[in-house]
C-alpha positions, 0 to 999 in steps of 0.5 A: 500500500502507498500512503502520504504519511507514515502509519507504521514504524517500517516505511520508505519512499515508494518506487518512483518517488510517489508516496510511501511504502509501509508494512509488508510492502516495505519488507518486500521492497527491501528483499527486492533491493537486497536480491537485486544487488551483487555483493561488492556493488555498494562501495559503502557496504561491500558485503550488502547484497547476494552472491546468487548472480555467481551461479547464473551460467551454471547447469540447473542442478548447480544453479538452483541449490546454490542460488537458494542458499545465497538468497536465504543467507542474504535475506537472513543477513540483511532483512531480519524482519522476514523469514524465507519459506521457499524459493522457486524458479520459473522459466528457462535461461536466460528468462528466469524469474525467481520468487521468494516466498516469505513471512514476517519473522515475528508472525508465527502463523502469518500470511506468506508473501512473495517477492519476484525478481526477474534475473535477466533484468537484475543481472545487468544492474 
């Protein structure tokens, strides 16, 4: 949801600079930012991001488990408000869409959300 004023302690500017993103949408946007950043790309935080990009040109049986491991590790490290439930992939190389299924970490039986990342587009970031 987008708001004009913060109604949650977790918020950030919405993409495109129009309004605010809050709550679960804020967490989803943070996950997308983490997974769209290669480790080492942010000079002020060289450990920020994920190494799943390193496995894009490997066979599927190497790519999937290593990418899942890197995604879970990155989210656990950089987004403490989320707990990853599952990571799935659709499509064929190079048109792969990665979907991270997650829930709010403090919400034990809560709703499972999803964040999609087009790996073809993200690889060029």
